[in-house]
BADRENPA-757420 format. One record per residue: z, y, x of N, C-alpha, C in turn; residue in one letter. Coordinates in pm, 1 decimal, padded with zeros to 6 digits. Layout:
# BADRENPA-757420
n.Z:n.Y:n.X:ca.Z:ca.Y:ca.X:c.Z:c.Y:c.X:rest
Z:Y:X:Z:Y:X:Z:Y:X:a
...
//
This chain:
# BADRENPA-757420
n.Z:n.Y:n.X:ca.Z:ca.Y:ca.X:c.Z:c.Y:c.X:rest
-04083.8:07282.7:-01407.0:-04045.2:07226.0:-01534.3:-03903.3:07172.0:-01523.7:t
-03814.2:07209.0:-01615.2:-03677.8:07156.8:-01612.4:-03674.7:07006.4:-01637.1:p
-03581.8:06939.6:-01570.7:-03565.4:06795.1:-01584.4:-03419.7:06766.7:-01615.5:v
-03393.3:06678.3:-01708.8:-03257.4:06638.8:-01742.0:-03217.2:06520.8:-01654.7:l
-03103.4:06534.2:-01588.1:-03050.2:06426.8:-01504.8:-02910.9:06393.8:-01555.7:v
-02882.6:06268.1:-01577.0:-02750.7:06225.4:-01624.5:-02678.1:06150.9:-01513.9:a
-02549.5:06176.1:-01500.0:-02467.7:06106.8:-01400.8:-02336.1:06066.5:-01465.9:a
-02285.1:05951.9:-01428.2:-02157.4:05902.1:-01476.7:-02071.9:05869.0:-01354.9:i
-01945.9:05905.2:-01360.6:-01854.9:05879.1:-01249.8:-01771.4:05756.2:-01284.0:i
-01774.5:05654.5:-01197.4:-01696.2:05532.4:-01220.1:-01560.1:05547.8:-01154.1:k
-01455.1:05542.2:-01235.2:-01318.1:05551.6:-01186.9:-01266.2:05411.6:-01158.8:q
-01148.7:05400.8:-01100.7:-01086.0:05271.7:-01076.7:-01064.0:05195.9:-01207.1:g
-01069.5:05064.6:-01200.9:-01047.9:04982.6:-01318.9:-01167.0:04977.3:-01412.6:g
-01283.0:05024.5:-01367.3:-01403.1:05018.0:-01449.7:-01413.5:05127.3:-01554.0:g
-01328.3:05229.2:-01548.1:-01332.2:05340.1:-01643.0:-01440.8:05439.3:-01601.0:h
-01521.5:05482.3:-01694.3:-01629.6:05576.1:-01665.9:-01600.6:05710.6:-01730.6:y
-01630.5:05819.3:-01658.5:-01617.3:05953.3:-01714.6:-01747.3:06028.9:-01693.7:t
-01775.7:06116.7:-01786.4:-01894.2:06200.7:-01776.7:-01855.1:06336.3:-01720.0:f
-01931.0:06388.7:-01624.9:-01900.4:06520.5:-01569.8:-01908.0:06628.5:-01678.3:p
-01818.1:06726.6:-01670.4:-01820.6:06834.7:-01768.3:-01893.1:06957.6:-01715.6:t
-01896.4:06976.1:-01586.9:-01971.8:07086.2:-01525.3:-02060.4:07025.3:-01418.3:r
-02187.6:07055.0:-01426.2:-02276.8:06992.9:-01329.6:-02398.5:07080.4:-01301.6:d
-02465.8:07044.5:-01196.5:-02592.9:07105.2:-01162.0:-02673.7:06998.4:-01090.1:t
-02803.9:07008.0:-01099.6:-02886.9:06907.3:-01034.6:-03025.1:06962.6:-01007.0:s
-03094.3:06895.8:-00916.7:-03232.9:06932.7:-00889.1:-03309.5:06810.5:-00841.9:s
-03435.3:06808.9:-00875.4:-03527.9:06707.7:-00826.3:-03650.2:06782.6:-00773.9:i
-03683.7:06758.9:-00648.5:-03800.8:06820.9:-00587.7:-03901.5:06711.7:-00556.4:t
-04020.1:06723.8:-00614.1:-04125.1:06625.0:-00590.8:-04223.0:06683.0:-00489.8:i
-04239.2:06612.0:-00378.3:-04328.3:06656.6:-00272.1:-04469.2:06600.3:-00284.6:y
-04479.7:06480.8:-00339.1:-04609.5:06413.6:-00340.0:-04622.2:06329.0:-00465.9:k
-04736.8:06339.9:-00532.8:-04767.9:06256.3:-00648.3:-04904.8:06193.4:-00625.0:i
-04912.7:06062.3:-00639.4:-05040.5:05991.4:-00627.7:-05071.2:05935.5:-00766.5:h
-05159.9:06003.0:-00840.2:-05184.6:05967.7:-00979.9:-05257.8:05835.7:-00997.1:t
-05338.6:05795.4:-00901.3:-05411.9:05668.6:-00914.5:-05317.5:05549.2:-00904.2:r
-05227.5:05550.8:-00804.9:-05133.3:05439.5:-00787.7:-05001.8:05462.6:-00862.1:t
-04985.7:05580.2:-00922.4:-04866.7:05618.5:-01000.2:-04737.0:05604.6:-00922.0:r
-04732.9:05668.7:-00805.0:-04610.2:05676.0:-00725.8:-04584.2:05821.2:-00689.0:v
-04457.4:05853.5:-00663.1:-04421.6:05988.1:-00620.5:-04311.3:05982.3:-00516.5:l
-04298.9:06091.4:-00441.4:-04198.2:06102.1:-00335.3:-04129.9:06236.8:-00346.3:s
-04002.7:06242.4:-00310.5:-03929.9:06368.9:-00315.7:-03784.3:06351.8:-00280.3:g
-03701.6:06445.4:-00330.2:-03557.9:06440.3:-00302.9:-03481.8:06482.3:-00428.7:k
-03351.7:06449.6:-00433.5:-03268.9:06486.3:-00547.1:-03131.9:06532.6:-00498.7:f
-03063.7:06607.5:-00584.2:-02930.0:06658.5:-00555.7:-02856.5:06672.5:-00688.5:f
-02724.9:06641.4:-00689.6:-02643.8:06673.0:-00806.4:-02501.2:06707.2:-00763.8:f
-02436.5:06788.1:-00845.7:-02298.5:06827.7:-00824.2:-02229.5:06819.2:-00959.9:m
-02113.2:06753.4:-00965.1:-02047.1:06732.0:-01093.1:-01895.6:06739.3:-01079.8:a
-01829.8:06727.9:-01193.7:-01683.7:06725.3:-01201.4:-01622.9:06846.1:-01130.7:n
-01668.3:06965.2:-01172.0:-01621.7:07091.9:-01114.6:-01642.4:07096.7:-00963.7:n
-01758.5:07049.3:-00921.5:-01803.0:07051.5:-00780.8:-01724.1:06958.6:-00689.0:r
-01656.8:06858.2:-00743.2:-01582.7:06765.5:-00658.4:-01662.6:06639.7:-00628.4:t
-01768.9:06614.9:-00703.4:-01853.9:06498.7:-00681.4:-01995.4:06548.5:-00654.2:v
-02052.3:06508.5:-00542.2:-02189.5:06547.8:-00511.0:-02268.2:06426.6:-00465.2:t
-02395.9:06435.8:-00478.5:-02483.5:06329.4:-00431.8:-02619.5:06386.3:-00398.9:g
-02684.7:06327.5:-00302.9:-02818.4:06370.3:-00267.1:-02889.7:06254.9:-00198.8:e
-03020.3:06260.8:-00199.7:-03098.0:06156.7:-00136.0:-03245.9:06184.2:-00149.9:g
-03323.7:06088.2:-00109.1:-03468.3:06103.1:-00116.7:-03528.4:05974.1:-00169.5:s
-03651.0:05982.9:-00215.3:-03723.2:05866.1:-00262.9:-03867.0:05876.1:-00214.3:f
-03926.8:05761.8:-00185.3:-04061.9:05758.3:-00130.3:-04141.5:05650.6:-00202.4:k
-04259.6:05688.8:-00248.7:-04350.7:05596.9:-00319.0:-04281.4:05522.0:-00432.9:n
-04208.9:05595.5:-00514.9:-04138.5:05540.3:-00630.1:-04234.6:05535.1:-00749.3:t
-04240.2:05421.4:-00816.2:-04329.5:05404.4:-00930.7:-04285.6:05492.9:-01047.5:c
-04380.2:05540.5:-01125.2:-04349.9:05613.7:-01247.1:-04443.6:05570.7:-01358.1:y
-04402.8:05598.7:-01481.7:-04481.9:05566.2:-01600.5:-04506.0:05695.2:-01676.3:v
-04628.8:05720.4:-01713.6:-04663.3:05838.0:-01792.7:-04621.9:05817.2:-01937.8:s
-04563.0:05918.4:-02000.6:-04521.4:05908.3:-02139.7:-04627.8:05965.2:-02235.0:l
-04746.4:05990.2:-02186.8:-04853.2:06044.1:-02272.2:-04910.1:05936.7:-02360.0:q
//
């Protein structure tokens, strides 16, 4: 399922810019529906591939929108 991820780049002096070209992914490895936590990793590339970020998350709380 596609997921929308938003990223903002903070420039010097508190100025913020939005990336014009980007790509991102979120991979969920584990979902525990009773305790409502999930684990996985994320990646994004922005600003014509000059800004990248990646990381992982473990047992992060989530809220169902149903």
